[in-house]
C-alpha positions, 0 to 999 in steps of 0.5 A: 586450128593451130598451124605448125611450122618449122622452128624459126630460132635456135633456142638450144643454148637457153634450153641447155642452160635450163637443163644444166640448172636442173642437173639434166643432160644437155639437148642433142643437136638441132634436128635438120629437116633434110635428115628428118624421116619421111613422116615429118617431111610429109607432115611439114609439106601438108602443113605448108599447103594448109598455111598457104590455103589459109593465107589465100582464103584470108586474102580473098575473104573481104572481096568474097564476102562483099555484097556490093555489085562489081564495078564494070571498070574492075581492072582499074580499081582504085588502090586501097579500095577492096575488090569485089568478086563476081559470082563466077570468081566466088565459084572458082575460089570455092572449087579451088579451096574444095579441091585443095582440101580434098587433096590435103585430106587424102594426104593426111589419110595416107600418112595416117595409114602409113603410120598405122602400118609402121605401128603394126610392124614395130609391134610385131618386131618387138613381139618377135624379138622379145616374145617366146612361143610359150609366152608368160608361162614359158618365161615363168617356167624358165626362171623369169619374172612372175606371171603378169610381169614377164617383160625384160628391161630391154622389152619394156624399153623397146615398148616405151620407145615405140609408145613415145614415137606413136604419141609424137606422131599422133600429136603431129597428125591430129593437132 
């Protein structure tokens, strides 16, 4: 699983140069995490905890998997020699990892549920803003576009923005 992290370097100048070569508009200013919406803040928080859990498990991996018997003088282990975990310590590692995974899973589900609610609300707003009581037939009867293509340019743009936001958030949640 790929772990997401906030951008580490500002490549805006190089990116804008590539855009300029292709006669495209330059990129806007870099997104500040402090100004990011709550969805992205929570996603970065969850990602940070996943990264921490991964690091902790990676650090204890060799000692966890070691089949050697633990030494009685464990507290005075020689520098550079791998530490060996007792069964009790392994159980603690298991319990802590399971608890953290449960909490992360619950956080991911909560963010996903909030995103589903946001999508439903956004779709309802678009329907209410651009829809009519008579639907496509009413649009046609009032001189609008032909049946089946009754969306205005504004409605199509609003739906496209909503779809773009949905795809972005799906990629944040599930990659």
